[in-house]
N, C-alpha and C positions, 0 to 999 in steps of 0.2 A: 499195534497203534492205540493210543491213545485217542479214541475217536471225541471225546466232549472238549479236548483239552485242542485239539484242529476245532470243533466250532463254533468252542470261545474265540477263536485265536482270526477264524471268517467274521465274526463278528464286527468282534473289533477292528477291524479295515474294513469291514461296511459300514461300521456309524462313522472312523477316522475320514472318509472316503464321504459321506455325504455333508459333514460336518464343515469340510473344506468345498464341498460346489455350493454349500449355504455360505460362504467368507465371500466366496470369489461375487456371489451373484451382491450379493449386499455392498463391498467395493463398485462395481458395476454399475448400481446404483447410485449410489454415493458420488462417482464419479459424473455420471451424467446429471445428474443433481447440481454437482458443481459446475459444470459445464456452464447451466441456465443467471446462472450468476450474475452473471458480469455482462455488461454491453462491449460488442468493439472498443476498442481502444478512439481516443475523438486528442488529436491533437489541437495543440492552443499554441497561437503566438503571443510571446515579447517581443524583446528588439536581440538588438544584439549582444550576445556572449553571457546567455543564464550562464550566473555561477553556483546560486543557491536560490531555494524556498522558502516560504511561511504559510502557515497551516493556520488558520485564524479567524476570528464574525471578526471582522473591520470596521463592519457597518451596521450592528446589533443587531439582523436579520434574524439570528442563533441559526447561520447558515453560515458551512465552512466556506470559507474564500481564501484564495491565496496572493503572496506578494513574492514578484520576482526580482530579486539582485541582477543586475545587467553591466558587467564589467565591461563587454566591452562597450555603450552608448553611457554610462555614470547616471544611470535609472533606475525608477525603481516601474513594474509589472505590476499593478491590482489586479485581480480578473476577484468579481465578484462572484459568488456561489447561489445559482437558481435555486437551491434546494432540491432536487432533486439527482442532484451528481452533475449536472454540468456548473459550466462558467461561463460567464458574458463574455467578449471580448476585451482587449487591455486596455487598457489608462495607464496611458504611462507620466510618472512623476520626476523630473530633474530631483538627482540627488549629489550636486556638488563634484567640484573635480576629482578625477580618480587622485587617492592616494593621502586625499583626507582626513581619511578615517581610520586608527591604527588600533589594531586591540592586540593585547600584549595580556599574561597568564600572571601576572606580578599583583597583590594589591595594593592598593590607593592606601600611602601615609595618612595617618591617621588626622593630620590637621589641613589634608586638600579635602574629606568626605565630610 
């Protein structure tokens, strides 16, 4: 029996096992850290039938704000950002009668631009 070959295999198995333990420990630490990155979910009310949302700085304060198009009530709900990941209550603005705005994928003719 070749003791040197057996010894080398045992050392290799031990090294692989230690590496797997460290890898699993690193994943556990990363998962625990990721769980603490997010606050619990908060629901914000829009109006009837929210159909799309846009994110942008709507009032110039460098905080992200939300604009929510409400298909069921023909208005837009604006939620201003507080700068800490939360938003103020929605303020609703009329958007006119449903069906007034159409989207098309073809370009405008040159004389209409």
